[in-house]
DSSP file (Angstrom, degrees, kcal/mol; ACC not computed):
  #  RESIDUE AA STRUCTURE BP1 BP2  ACC     N-H-->O    O-->H-N    N-H-->O    O-->H-N    TCO  KAPPA ALPHA  PHI   PSI    X-CA   Y-CA   Z-CA
    1    1 A M              0   0    0      0, 0.0     2,-0.7     0, 0.0     7,-0.3   0.000 360.0 360.0 360.0 141.1  -12.7  -16.3  -10.2
    2    2 A D     >  -     0   0    0      5,-3.1     4,-3.1     1,-0.2     5,-0.4  -0.799 360.0-156.7 -89.2 115.7  -16.1  -18.0   -9.9
    3    3 A V  T  4 S+     0   0    0     -2,-0.7    -1,-0.2     1,-0.2     0, 0.0   0.742  89.4  55.9 -70.3 -21.7  -15.5  -21.3   -8.3
    4    4 A A  T  4 S+     0   0    0      1,-0.1    -1,-0.2     3,-0.1    -2,-0.0   0.907 125.5  18.6 -75.0 -39.2  -18.7  -22.8   -9.7
    5    5 A T  T  4 S-     0   0    0     -3,-0.2    -2,-0.2     2,-0.2    -1,-0.1   0.577  93.9-128.7-109.1  -8.5  -17.9  -22.0  -13.3
    6    6 A G     <  +     0   0    0     -4,-3.1     2,-0.3     1,-0.3    -3,-0.1   0.569  62.4 136.2  71.7   7.0  -14.1  -21.5  -13.3
    7    7 A K        -     0   0    0     -5,-0.4    -5,-3.1     1,-0.1    -1,-0.3  -0.650  61.5-107.0 -88.6 148.5  -14.5  -18.2  -15.1
    8    8 A S        -     0   0    0     -2,-0.3     3,-0.1    -7,-0.3    -1,-0.1  -0.488  15.6-150.3 -66.6 135.0  -12.7  -15.1  -14.2
    9    9 A R  S    S-     0   0    0      1,-0.3     2,-0.3    -2,-0.2    -1,-0.1   0.906  75.7 -26.1 -69.5 -46.8  -14.9  -12.4  -12.6
   10   10 A W        -     0   0    0     -3,-0.1     2,-0.3     2,-0.0    -1,-0.3  -0.983  53.6-147.5-165.0 161.4  -12.7   -9.6  -14.0
   11   11 A R        -     0   0    0     -2,-0.3    -3,-0.0    33,-0.2     0, 0.0  -0.980  11.9-173.4-132.6 145.4   -9.2   -8.9  -15.3
   12   12 A S        -     0   0    0     -2,-0.3     2,-0.1    34,-0.1    34,-0.1  -0.985  25.8-121.6-141.2 130.2   -7.3   -5.6  -15.1
   13   13 A P        +     0   0    0      0, 0.0     2,-0.3     0, 0.0    -2,-0.0  -0.452  37.6 176.8 -67.8 142.7   -4.0   -4.7  -16.7
   14   14 A V        -     0   0    0     -2,-0.1     3,-0.1     3,-0.0     2,-0.0  -0.968  29.9-107.4-139.8 157.7   -1.4   -3.7  -14.2
   15   15 A E        -     0   0    0     -2,-0.3     2,-0.2     1,-0.2    16,-0.0  -0.259  64.9 -62.2 -72.9 172.7    2.3   -2.7  -14.2
   16   16 A A        -     0   0    0      1,-0.1    17,-1.7    16,-0.1    18,-0.3  -0.382  63.1-128.6 -58.6 126.2    4.9   -5.0  -12.9
   17   17 A L  B     +A   32   0A   0     15,-0.2    15,-0.3    -2,-0.2    -1,-0.1  -0.571  29.7 177.7 -86.7 139.1    4.1   -5.4   -9.1
   18   18 A S        +     0   0    0     13,-2.7    14,-0.2    -2,-0.3    -1,-0.1   0.414  68.4  46.6-112.2  -5.4    6.7   -5.0   -6.5
   19   19 A S  S    S-     0   0    0     12,-1.2    12,-0.2    41,-0.0    41,-0.2  -0.916  90.1 -94.8-135.1 156.3    4.5   -5.6   -3.4
   20   20 A P        -     0   0    0      0, 0.0    11,-0.3     0, 0.0    41,-0.2  -0.362  52.3 -95.9 -67.4 155.5    1.9   -8.2   -2.3
   21   21 A L        -     0   0    0      9,-0.1     2,-0.4    39,-0.1     9,-0.2  -0.432  36.6-159.2 -66.8 146.6   -1.7   -7.3   -3.0
   22   22 A T  E     -B   29   0B   0      7,-1.7     7,-3.4    -2,-0.1     2,-0.5  -0.999   4.4-166.2-127.3 132.0   -3.6   -5.7   -0.1
   23   23 A V  E     +B   28   0B   0     -2,-0.4     2,-0.3     5,-0.2     5,-0.2  -0.972  21.5 145.6-122.4 132.5   -7.4   -5.8    0.0
   24   24 A A  E >   +B   27   0B   0      3,-2.3     3,-1.4    -2,-0.5    18,-0.1  -0.956  63.6   5.3-158.0 139.6   -9.5   -3.7    2.3
   25   25 A G  T 3  S-     0   0    0     -2,-0.3     3,-0.1     1,-0.3    17,-0.1   0.819 129.1 -54.9  61.6  30.4  -12.9   -1.9    2.2
   26   26 A G  T 3  S+     0   0    0      1,-0.2    16,-2.5    15,-0.1    17,-0.4   0.694 115.1 111.2  74.3  18.7  -13.7   -3.3   -1.2
   27   27 A T  E <   -BC  24  41B   0     -3,-1.4    -3,-2.3    14,-0.2     2,-0.5  -0.978  57.4-145.5-128.6 139.8  -10.5   -2.1   -2.8
   28   28 A V  E     -BC  23  40B   0     12,-3.0    12,-2.6    -2,-0.4     2,-0.5  -0.925  17.6-155.7-101.5 126.6   -7.5   -3.9   -4.1
   29   29 A Y  E     -BC  22  39B   0     -7,-3.4    -7,-1.7    -2,-0.5     2,-0.5  -0.902  10.3-173.5-108.8 129.8   -4.2   -2.0   -3.6
   30   30 A L  E     - C   0  38B   0      8,-2.5     8,-2.5    -2,-0.5     2,-0.5  -0.976  10.9-154.2-126.6 126.3   -1.2   -2.8   -5.8
   31   31 A G  E     - C   0  37B   0     -2,-0.5   -13,-2.7   -11,-0.3   -12,-1.2  -0.857  19.0-159.8 -99.6 134.5    2.3   -1.3   -5.5
   32   32 A G  B >   -A   17   0A   0      4,-2.5     3,-1.8    -2,-0.5    26,-1.6  -0.694  31.4-112.8-114.9 165.7    4.4   -1.1   -8.6
   33   33 A Y  T 3  S+     0   0    0    -17,-1.7    24,-0.1     1,-0.3   -16,-0.1   0.700 113.7  63.8 -63.7 -20.5    8.1   -0.8   -9.5
   34   34 A S  T 3  S-     0   0    0    -18,-0.3    -1,-0.3     2,-0.2    23,-0.1   0.568 120.0-106.2 -82.6  -6.1    7.5    2.7  -10.8
   35   35 A G  S <  S+     0   0    0     -3,-1.8    18,-0.7     1,-0.4    19,-0.4   0.512  77.9 133.9  94.4   6.3    6.5    3.9   -7.3
   36   36 A R  E     - D   0  52B   0     16,-0.2    -4,-2.5    17,-0.1     2,-0.6  -0.744  43.9-154.7 -91.9 138.8    2.8    4.1   -8.2
   37   37 A L  E     -CD  31  51B   0     14,-2.9    14,-2.3    -2,-0.4     2,-0.3  -0.976  16.2-163.9-109.2 119.3    0.1    2.7   -5.8
   38   38 A D  E     -CD  30  50B   0     -8,-2.5    -8,-2.5    -2,-0.6     2,-0.4  -0.816   8.4-156.1-102.5 147.5   -3.1    1.7   -7.7
   39   39 A A  E     -CD  29  49B   0     10,-2.5     9,-3.5    -2,-0.3    10,-1.3  -0.995  13.3-173.6-123.0 125.1   -6.4    1.1   -6.2
   40   40 A L  E     -CD  28  47B   0    -12,-2.6   -12,-3.0    -2,-0.4     2,-0.4  -0.906  34.4-104.4-116.6 143.6   -9.0   -1.1   -8.0
   41   41 A D  E  >  -C   27   0B   0      5,-2.9     4,-2.6    -2,-0.3   -14,-0.2  -0.559  28.5-144.5 -62.7 123.1  -12.6   -1.8   -7.2
   42   42 A A  T  4 S+     0   0    0    -16,-2.5    -1,-0.2    -2,-0.4   -15,-0.1   0.752  94.8  46.5 -67.5 -25.8  -12.6   -5.4   -5.8
   43   43 A A  T  4 S+     0   0    0    -17,-0.4    -1,-0.2     3,-0.1   -16,-0.1   0.821 130.1  17.1 -84.8 -32.1  -15.9   -6.3   -7.3
   44   44 A T  T  4 S-     0   0    0      2,-0.1   -33,-0.2    -3,-0.1    -2,-0.2   0.712  89.3-127.0-113.9 -27.7  -15.4   -5.0  -10.8
   45   45 A G     <  +     0   0    0     -4,-2.6    -3,-0.1     1,-0.3     3,-0.1   0.419  59.8 144.5  90.9   2.9  -11.5   -4.5  -11.3
   46   46 A R        -     0   0    0     -5,-0.2    -5,-2.9     1,-0.1    -1,-0.3  -0.456  58.3-102.4 -71.7 144.7  -12.1   -0.8  -12.4
   47   47 A P  E     +D   40   0B   0      0, 0.0    -7,-0.3     0, 0.0    -1,-0.1  -0.361  36.1 179.3 -63.5 141.4   -9.4    1.8  -11.3
   48   48 A R  E     -     0   0B   0     -9,-3.5     2,-0.3     1,-0.5    -8,-0.2   0.722  59.3 -45.6-110.6 -42.6  -10.5    3.9   -8.4
   49   49 A R  E     -D   39   0B   0    -10,-1.3   -10,-2.5     2,-0.0    -1,-0.5  -0.973  49.1-140.9-172.1 172.9   -7.4    6.1   -8.0
   50   50 A S  E     -D   38   0B   0     -2,-0.3     2,-0.4   -12,-0.2   -12,-0.2  -0.963   3.7-148.6-144.9 165.6   -3.7    6.0   -7.8
   51   51 A F  E     +D   37   0B   0    -14,-2.3   -14,-2.9    -2,-0.3     2,-0.3  -0.997  14.9 175.1-132.9 132.8   -0.9    7.7   -5.8
   52   52 A H  E     +D   36   0B   0     -2,-0.4   -16,-0.2   -16,-0.2     3,-0.1  -0.950  15.7 147.8-144.3 121.9    2.6    8.4   -7.0
   53   53 A D        +     0   0    0    -18,-0.7     2,-0.3     1,-0.5    -1,-0.1   0.705  68.9   9.5-118.6 -43.9    5.3   10.3   -5.1
   54   54 A R  S    S-     0   0    0    -19,-0.4     2,-0.9     2,-0.2    -1,-0.5  -0.900  72.9-110.2-137.1 162.1    8.7    9.0   -6.0
   55   55 A D  S    S+     0   0    0     -2,-0.3     2,-0.4    -3,-0.1   -20,-0.3  -0.371  77.3 118.4 -94.3  55.4   10.1    6.7   -8.7
   56   56 A E  S    S-     0   0    0     -2,-0.9    -2,-0.2   -22,-0.1    -3,-0.1  -0.963  73.4-101.8-123.1 136.9   10.9    4.0   -6.2
   57   57 A A        -     0   0    0     -2,-0.4    16,-2.1   -23,-0.1     2,-0.6  -0.289  34.6-128.0 -57.5 135.0    9.4    0.4   -6.1
   58   58 A I  E     -E   72   0C   0    -26,-1.6    14,-0.3    14,-0.2   -40,-0.2  -0.779  27.0-178.4 -85.6 123.9    6.7    0.1   -3.4
   59   59 A L  E     +     0   0C   0     12,-1.7     2,-0.3    -2,-0.6    13,-0.2   0.736  61.3   7.1 -98.0 -24.3    7.5   -2.9   -1.2
   60   60 A Q  E     -E   71   0C   0     11,-1.3    11,-1.9   -41,-0.2     2,-0.3  -0.982  52.5-173.3-157.7 146.0    4.6   -2.9    1.2
   61   61 A Q  E     -E   70   0C   0     -2,-0.3     2,-0.4     9,-0.2     9,-0.2  -0.989   6.2-168.1-140.6 136.9    1.3   -1.2    1.9
   62   62 A V  E     -E   69   0C   0      7,-2.6     7,-3.0    -2,-0.3     2,-0.5  -0.993   8.7-151.9-128.7 129.7   -0.9   -1.6    4.8
   63   63 A V  E     +E   68   0C   0     -2,-0.4     2,-0.3     5,-0.2     5,-0.2  -0.880  31.1 142.1-106.2 129.9   -4.5   -0.3    5.1
   64   64 A A  E >   +E   67   0C   0      3,-2.5     3,-2.0    -2,-0.5    19,-0.1  -0.943  63.4   4.3-160.3 139.3   -6.0    0.7    8.5
   65   65 A G  T 3  S-     0   0    0     -2,-0.3     3,-0.1     1,-0.3    18,-0.0   0.789 128.2 -54.3  60.9  32.5   -8.3    3.4    9.8
   66   66 A G  T 3  S+     0   0    0      1,-0.3    17,-2.6    16,-0.1    18,-0.5   0.523 117.6 104.0  74.5   9.8   -9.0    4.9    6.3
   67   67 A M  E <   -EF  64  82C   0     -3,-2.0    -3,-2.5    15,-0.2     2,-0.5  -0.878  61.0-144.4-120.6 155.7   -5.3    5.3    5.6
   68   68 A I  E     -EF  63  81C   0     13,-2.7    13,-2.8    -2,-0.3     2,-0.5  -0.980  16.3-165.0-114.2 121.0   -2.8    3.6    3.5
   69   69 A Y  E     +EF  62  80C   0     -7,-3.0    -7,-2.6    -2,-0.5     2,-0.3  -0.915  17.4 173.7-109.2 133.8    0.7    3.4    5.0
   70   70 A L  E     -EF  61  79C   0      9,-1.8     9,-2.3    -2,-0.5     2,-0.3  -0.951  22.9-163.0-142.8 156.6    3.5    2.5    2.7
   71   71 A R  E     -E   60   0C   0    -11,-1.9   -12,-1.7    -2,-0.3   -11,-1.3  -0.958  16.1-147.8-132.7 152.7    7.3    2.1    2.3
   72   72 A N  E     -E   58   0C   0      5,-0.5   -14,-0.2    -2,-0.3   -15,-0.1  -0.490  30.6 -91.4-113.8-169.9    9.4    1.9   -0.8
   73   73 A R  S    S+     0   0    0    -16,-2.1   -15,-0.1    -2,-0.2   -40,-0.0   0.847 105.3   6.9 -75.5 -35.6   12.6    0.2   -1.8
   74   74 A S  S    S+     0   0    0    -17,-0.2     2,-0.2     3,-0.0    -1,-0.2   0.475 100.4  80.7-137.1   1.6   15.3    2.7   -1.1
   75   75 A D  S    S-     0   0    0      2,-0.1    -3,-0.2    23,-0.1    21,-0.0  -0.602  70.6-122.1-110.2 177.9   14.3    5.9    0.7
   76   76 A Y        +     0   0    0     -2,-0.2    18,-3.5    21,-0.1     2,-0.4  -0.029  68.9 116.4-106.9  28.2   13.8    6.5    4.4
   77   77 A W  E     - G   0  93C   0     16,-0.2     2,-0.5    21,-0.1    -5,-0.5  -0.790  47.7-157.7-102.5 141.6   10.2    7.8    4.2
   78   78 A L  E     - G   0  92C   0     14,-2.1    14,-2.6    -2,-0.4     2,-0.3  -0.982  23.4-154.1-106.8 127.2    7.1    6.3    5.7
   79   79 A Y  E     -FG  70  91C   0     -9,-2.3    -9,-1.8    -2,-0.5     2,-0.4  -0.795  13.7-161.1-109.7 146.8    4.0    7.6    3.8
   80   80 A A  E     -FG  69  90C   0     10,-2.6     9,-2.9    -2,-0.3    10,-1.4  -0.989  16.1-175.2-125.6 118.8    0.4    8.0    5.0
   81   81 A I  E     -FG  68  88C   0    -13,-2.8   -13,-2.7    -2,-0.4     2,-0.4  -0.938  31.6-113.2-120.5 133.4   -2.2    8.3    2.2
   82   82 A D  E  >  -F   67   0C   0      5,-2.9     4,-2.9    -2,-0.4     5,-0.4  -0.520  23.8-150.4 -65.6 120.3   -5.9    8.9    2.5
   83   83 A A  T  4 S+     0   0    0    -17,-2.6    -1,-0.2    -2,-0.4   -16,-0.1   0.833  90.3  50.7 -62.9 -35.2   -7.5    5.7    1.4
   84   84 A A  T  4 S+     0   0    0    -18,-0.5    -1,-0.2     1,-0.1   -17,-0.1   0.891 127.5  18.7 -72.6 -39.0  -10.7    7.5    0.1
   85   85 A G  T  4 S-     0   0    0      2,-0.1    -2,-0.2   -36,-0.0   -35,-0.2   0.633  92.8-125.9-108.6 -16.2   -9.0   10.1   -2.0
   86   86 A G     <  +     0   0    0     -4,-2.9     2,-0.3     1,-0.3    -3,-0.1   0.713  59.5 144.9  75.8  21.8   -5.5    8.8   -2.6
   87   87 A N        -     0   0    0     -5,-0.4    -5,-2.9   -36,-0.1     2,-0.3  -0.759  57.9-110.4 -96.8 139.1   -3.9   12.1   -1.3
   88   88 A L  E     +G   81   0C   0     -2,-0.3    -7,-0.2    -7,-0.2     3,-0.1  -0.504  34.7 178.7 -65.0 121.2   -0.7   12.2    0.7
   89   89 A Q  E     -     0   0C   0     -9,-2.9     2,-0.3     1,-0.4    -8,-0.2   0.836  62.9 -23.8 -89.6 -40.3   -1.7   13.1    4.3
   90   90 A W  E     -G   80   0C   0    -10,-1.4   -10,-2.6     2,-0.0    -1,-0.4  -0.980  50.1-155.4-163.2 157.8    1.8   13.0    5.8
   91   91 A R  E     -G   79   0C   0     -2,-0.3     2,-0.5   -12,-0.2   -12,-0.2  -0.996  11.2-152.6-140.3 147.6    5.2   11.5    5.3
   92   92 A L  E     -G   78   0C   0    -14,-2.6   -14,-2.1    -2,-0.4     2,-0.5  -0.970   9.7-142.4-125.8 122.2    7.9   10.9    8.0
   93   93 A R  E     -G   77   0C   0     -2,-0.5     2,-0.2   -16,-0.2   -16,-0.2  -0.686  25.6-169.1 -80.0 127.2   11.6   10.8    7.3
   94   94 A T        -     0   0    0    -18,-3.5   -18,-0.1    -2,-0.5     0, 0.0  -0.679  31.7-124.0-110.7 168.8   13.2    8.2    9.4
   95   95 A S  S    S+     0   0    0     -2,-0.2     2,-0.3     2,-0.0   -18,-0.1   0.220  93.9  42.9 -95.0  12.7   16.9    7.5   10.0
   96   96 A F  S    S-     0   0    0    -20,-0.2    -2,-0.2    16,-0.0    16,-0.0  -0.909  95.4 -92.9-147.7 171.3   16.5    3.9    8.8
   97   97 A L        -     0   0    0     -2,-0.3    16,-0.2   -26,-0.0   -21,-0.1  -0.827  48.0-127.8 -90.4 108.1   14.8    2.0    6.1
   98   98 A P        -     0   0    0      0, 0.0     2,-0.3     0, 0.0    14,-0.1  -0.275  31.4-177.0 -64.1 143.3   11.3    0.9    7.5
   99   99 A R  E     +H  111   0D   0     12,-1.1    12,-3.1     1,-0.2   -39,-0.0  -0.958  51.2  12.6-136.7 156.7   10.5   -2.8    7.3
  100  100 A S  E    S-     0   0D   0     -2,-0.3     2,-0.2    10,-0.2    -1,-0.2   0.916  73.7-152.8  47.8  65.1    7.6   -5.0    8.1
  101  101 A L  E     +     0   0D   0      9,-0.1     2,-0.4    -3,-0.1     9,-0.2  -0.451  19.3 174.0 -68.4 134.5    4.8   -2.4    8.7
  102  102 A V  E     -H  109   0D   0      7,-2.4     7,-3.8    -2,-0.2     2,-0.5  -0.995  14.5-156.7-139.3 138.8    2.0   -3.3   10.9
  103  103 A V  E     +H  108   0D   0     -2,-0.4     2,-0.3     5,-0.2     5,-0.2  -0.971  23.0 155.2-121.0 127.8   -0.8   -1.0   12.1
  104  104 A S  E >   -H  107   0D   0      3,-2.2     3,-1.6    -2,-0.5    17,-0.1  -0.965  62.7 -10.4-153.9 136.7   -2.8   -1.6   15.3
  105  105 A E  T 3  S-     0   0    0     -2,-0.3     3,-0.1     1,-0.3    16,-0.1   0.854 129.0 -45.3  44.6  51.4   -4.7    0.6   17.7
  106  106 A G  T 3  S+     0   0    0      1,-0.2    15,-3.2    14,-0.1     2,-0.4   0.601 116.5 104.9  78.7  10.5   -3.5    3.9   16.2
  107  107 A M  E <   -HI 104 120D   0     -3,-1.6    -3,-2.2    13,-0.3     2,-0.6  -0.945  57.9-146.0-122.6 144.5    0.1    3.0   15.9
  108  108 A V  E     -HI 103 119D   0     11,-3.2    11,-2.3    -2,-0.4     2,-0.4  -0.965  21.5-163.5-105.1 122.4    2.3    2.1   13.0
  109  109 A Y  E     +HI 102 118D   0     -7,-3.8    -7,-2.4    -2,-0.6     2,-0.3  -0.853  13.1 169.0-108.5 142.7    5.0   -0.4   13.9
  110  110 A M  E     - I   0 117D   0      7,-2.3     7,-3.1    -2,-0.4     2,-0.4  -0.978  28.7-123.4-149.1 158.0    8.1   -1.2   11.9
  111  111 A I  E     +HI  99 116D   0    -12,-3.1   -12,-1.1    -2,-0.3     2,-0.3  -0.854  32.2 163.8-105.4 140.3   11.3   -3.0   12.2
  112  112 A T  E >   - I   0 115D   0      3,-2.7     3,-3.1    -2,-0.4    -2,-0.1  -0.957  63.4 -17.7-152.5 135.4   14.7   -1.4   11.7
  113  113 A R  T 3  S-     0   0    0     -2,-0.3     3,-0.1     1,-0.3    -1,-0.0   0.821 128.6 -46.3  40.9  48.7   18.3   -2.4   12.6
  114  114 A G  T 3  S+     0   0    0      1,-0.2     2,-0.3     0, 0.0    -1,-0.3   0.616 120.2 101.8  79.5   9.1   17.2   -5.0   15.1
  115  115 A K  E <   -I  112   0D   0     -3,-3.1    -3,-2.7     2,-0.0     2,-0.5  -0.884  65.5-130.4-125.1 156.6   14.6   -2.7   16.8
  116  116 A V  E     -I  111   0D   0     -2,-0.3     2,-0.4    -5,-0.2    -5,-0.2  -0.953  27.0-164.5-101.5 128.3   10.8   -2.2   16.7
  117  117 A V  E     -I  110   0D   0     -7,-3.1    -7,-2.3    -2,-0.5     2,-0.4  -0.940   4.9-155.9-114.6 136.2    9.8    1.3   16.3
  118  118 A A  E     -I  109   0D   0     -2,-0.4     2,-0.4    -9,-0.2    -9,-0.2  -0.941  10.7-178.9-114.2 132.0    6.3    2.7   17.0
  119  119 A V  E     -I  108   0D   0    -11,-2.3   -11,-3.2    -2,-0.4     2,-0.2  -0.972  37.4-104.9-128.3 139.9    4.9    5.9   15.4
  120  120 A T  E      I  107   0D   0     -2,-0.4   -13,-0.3   -13,-0.2   -14,-0.1  -0.487 360.0 360.0 -62.8 131.6    1.5    7.4   16.0
  121  121 A A              0   0    0    -15,-3.2   -14,-0.2    -2,-0.2    -1,-0.2   0.467 360.0 360.0 -72.5 360.0   -0.7    6.6   13.0
């Protein structure tokens, strides 16, 4: 929205969102209930790319170091997706449902069953 005029800069239709918006590198990332992660140009709202692996709601996505790390609602996978191309780079099966993803200094941190777990990004 333009604060001077009160007019919207752009609007883009999206599916029902299951995760908070994430903005990084001029891109808005949206996780949906269908398991699709969409990327929109932050300046124009035009679609850039999308990623879909499973039909599970995406609960969180974190962007760092040119990668998107995400978790969904009910499986035990941590996903790493190339932010530039939207391609799956790796996924890690865990023995727990990852929660509260944070990425810092080449590590992905998550909470599970009362523990903090660190994985090389």
